[in-house]
N, C-alpha and C positions, 0 to 999 in steps of 0.2 A: 697547307693548313699550318697556322701559327699556334704553338702551344701557349695556353693561358693558365698559369699556375695560380692557385689560391692557398694562402697560408692559414691553417686553422689556428684559432686562439689557443694558447696554452702550451704546455710541455707534456711530453709523453715518454713512457718507459715500457720496455718489454719485461714480462715476467713469465716464468715457467711454473705452472701449477699442476696439481693432479687433475686428471680428467674427472669431470663431474660438475661441481658447482662453478658457475661463472659469475664473477663479481658484476653487480649491476652497472658499474661505470666502465666496463670493458668496451672499447671501440672496435676491436678486432680480436678474432680467436682462430687458432689453427690447431688441429689435433694431429700430433705426431706420435710415433711409436714410444718416444721417451716421456711424453706428457703433453700438456696443453700449453701453447704459447698464447699469451694475451697482450694486448697493447692497451694501457690505461693512462689516464691523466696523472700527472705528478706535480708536486710543487718543489721537488728536489732540484739541486744543481749538480752538475758533474758531466763527465765525458760520456756517460751512458744515458743521457737525457736527449730526447729528440724533438725536432719540430716536424709537424705533419703537413706536407704539401700535397694538394690534390689538383689534378687537371680539371679545369672548368668544363671543357667540352667533353661530350660523351666519347669514350674510347671503346670501340667494338672489341669483343673478345676474339674476333678473327682478323683484326687489323695487324699489319706487320710494320716494323720499323720504329714504332713510337718508343718502346722501352729502350731500344738500342740508342736512339737519338739522345734521350735525356740521360741515360746511364753513361754514355760516352762523354758527354759534356761535363757531367759531374766528376767522373773518373779522371778526366784530363786535368781538372782543377784540384784534384786531391780530396774530393768530398765523398765520403762513404755514403752509401744509399741502400736502404732496405725497401724493396718494392712490394706493394700489395695491389694486385689487380682485382678489381671488383666488377660487378656486372655492368655498371654504367661508367665508372671512372677509374683511372689509375692513380695510385697514391704512393708517395715517397716519404720515408722517414729518414731525415738527415740530422747530423749532430746539430743541436740547438744553436750552438755558437756559429754555425756556418749557414744558417737559414737565409740570411739576406743575400749572400753570394749565390746560393743555390737558386733562389727566386729569380735573381737577375739572369743567370745563365739559362734557366729553363724558359724564361719569357723571350729570349733571343732566338729560340729554336723554331725553324720552319721546316715542315716535312712536305 
């Protein structure tokens, strides 16, 4: 299976907020002991701004090796990656300035 990445439009940032109200523009949310982490669109620039890459093909929650394959390729290239595994697809948030290289590397992976 060849991985097929898709780049979402826009820039994203992580925020930590108190558990309770979720902003209507949140694209992801995770509740932790320390608070709630959300991923929201942003217009800011900076090293804490991310591009959102999703795998087009459905990735089973019981599949093995997919996360290892793309995380190893990105790590070997010095590209940080935060992974969100959802029910249908895997998602990666990479530094916005590294998005094109990340897309290239992921599209070259075959599992």
